[in-house]
C-alpha positions as CSV (number, residue, x, y, z in Angstrom):
1,M,-30.7,6.2,-45.8
2,M,-29.4,8.6,-43.2
3,I,-31.4,7.0,-40.5
4,I,-30.1,3.5,-41.3
5,I,-26.5,4.8,-41.1
6,C,-27.2,6.4,-37.7
7,L,-28.8,3.2,-36.4
8,F,-26.0,1.1,-37.7
9,T,-23.4,3.4,-36.0
10,L,-25.2,3.3,-32.7
11,A,-25.5,-0.5,-32.9
12,L,-21.7,-0.9,-33.5
13,G,-20.9,1.6,-30.8
14,G,-22.8,-0.6,-28.3
15,C,-20.7,-3.6,-29.2
16,K,-17.4,-2.4,-27.7
17,E,-15.7,-4.4,-25.0
18,D,-15.8,-3.1,-21.5
19,Q,-12.6,-1.1,-21.0
20,Q,-10.5,-2.1,-18.0
21,K,-10.3,0.4,-15.2
22,P,-6.9,0.9,-13.5
23,E,-6.6,-0.9,-10.2
24,S,-6.6,1.4,-7.2
25,E,-4.7,-0.9,-4.9
26,G,-0.9,-0.6,-4.8
27,A,1.3,-3.4,-6.1
28,S,2.9,-5.5,-3.4
29,G,6.6,-4.9,-2.8
30,V,6.5,-1.3,-4.1
31,E,7.6,1.4,-1.7
32,V,5.8,4.7,-2.1
33,M,7.7,7.9,-1.1
34,E,5.9,11.0,0.1
35,V,7.0,14.0,-1.9
36,L,6.7,17.4,-0.2
37,S,6.9,20.8,-2.0
38,T,7.8,24.3,-1.0
39,N,8.0,27.5,-3.1
40,T,10.0,30.7,-2.7
41,M,10.1,33.8,-4.8
42,S,12.8,36.5,-4.9
43,D,12.1,40.0,-3.6
44,N,12.0,41.4,-7.2
45,K,9.5,38.6,-8.3
46,D,11.5,37.7,-11.4
47,I,12.5,34.3,-10.3
48,S,10.9,31.5,-8.3
49,M,12.2,28.3,-6.7
50,T,10.1,25.2,-5.9
51,I,11.6,22.4,-4.0
52,H,10.3,18.8,-4.0
53,H,11.8,16.4,-1.6
54,S,11.4,12.9,-0.3
55,V,13.2,10.7,2.1
56,K,14.0,7.0,1.6
57,G,16.1,5.4,4.2
58,Q,19.1,7.7,4.8
59,D,18.9,9.3,1.4
60,I,17.1,12.6,0.6
61,F,15.9,13.0,-3.0
62,L,15.7,16.7,-4.0
63,E,14.2,18.4,-7.1
64,C,14.7,22.1,-7.6
65,I,12.5,23.8,-10.1
66,I,13.5,27.4,-10.9
67,T,11.3,29.5,-13.1
68,P,11.1,31.2,-15.5
69,D,13.9,30.3,-17.9
70,F,16.6,29.2,-15.5
71,E,19.5,27.1,-16.7
72,F,21.8,25.2,-14.3
73,K,25.4,26.0,-15.0
74,E,28.8,25.3,-13.4
75,N,30.9,28.2,-12.0
76,R,31.7,31.0,-14.3
77,E,33.5,34.3,-13.7
78,I,30.9,36.4,-15.5
79,K,27.5,36.6,-13.7
80,K,24.5,36.0,-16.0
81,Q,20.9,36.4,-14.9
82,G,19.0,33.1,-15.2
83,E,22.0,30.9,-14.8
84,G,23.5,29.2,-11.8
85,Q,23.3,26.4,-9.3
86,V,22.1,25.6,-5.8
87,V,24.1,25.1,-2.6
88,V,22.8,22.8,0.1
89,Y,23.4,23.1,3.8
90,L,22.6,20.4,6.3
91,D,22.3,21.7,9.9
92,N,24.1,24.9,8.8
93,K,27.1,22.9,7.3
94,K,27.7,23.0,3.6
95,W,26.8,19.7,2.0
96,G,27.7,20.7,-1.6
97,N,26.9,22.7,-4.7
98,F,24.8,21.2,-7.5
99,A,24.5,22.4,-11.1
100,K,21.5,20.3,-11.9
101,G,17.8,20.3,-10.9
102,A,17.6,16.9,-9.3
103,F,20.0,15.2,-7.0
104,V,20.3,12.9,-4.0
105,L,22.0,13.5,-0.6
106,K,23.2,10.0,0.3
107,D,23.8,8.6,3.8
108,V,22.4,11.4,5.8
109,P,22.8,10.7,9.5
110,T,19.7,9.5,11.4
111,G,17.8,12.2,13.3
112,K,16.1,15.5,12.7
113,H,17.8,17.9,10.4
114,S,17.5,21.4,9.0
115,L,18.1,21.5,5.2
116,T,18.7,24.8,3.5
117,I,18.9,25.2,-0.3
118,K,20.2,28.5,-1.7
119,L,20.0,29.6,-5.3
120,L,23.3,31.0,-6.6
121,H,24.3,32.8,-9.8
122,N,26.9,31.1,-12.0
123,D,29.6,33.3,-10.3
124,L,28.5,31.9,-6.9
125,T,26.9,35.1,-5.7
126,E,23.4,34.7,-4.1
127,Y,20.1,35.4,-5.8
128,G,18.5,36.0,-2.4
129,I,16.3,33.0,-2.7
130,E,16.6,30.2,-0.2
131,Q,14.4,27.5,1.4
132,T,14.8,25.8,4.7
133,I,12.9,22.6,5.4
134,Q,12.9,20.2,8.3
135,I,13.9,16.6,7.6
136,D,13.5,13.5,9.8
137,I,15.7,10.5,8.8
């Protein structure tokens, strides 16, 4: 009886339809952006910042991943470890502060630029973590 059940199971297993494999060719009309990553750790090794960036037209898409246990917060008077924001400089000129992990710099002038991202505490003092990347628009 056991042999009959095994044979029956094998026979049914062989009757499955061929599963479709995903196509490896890109769909037409879809633009693919290259995403580049860099990583920096603070001197005391308790916090790390990874930056993913991509350029599309004159816009720079940035994602800042800060680990471990970091929470993006607006300005506060009392400094708390593990809370804060990033400040972005384009060619050594402040572009803005961002209290979120992903954001877009819109309408960046055409050309080669130096982009610096610094991690700040929630009282706007520096963590001592920063990344500078070269961007070509």
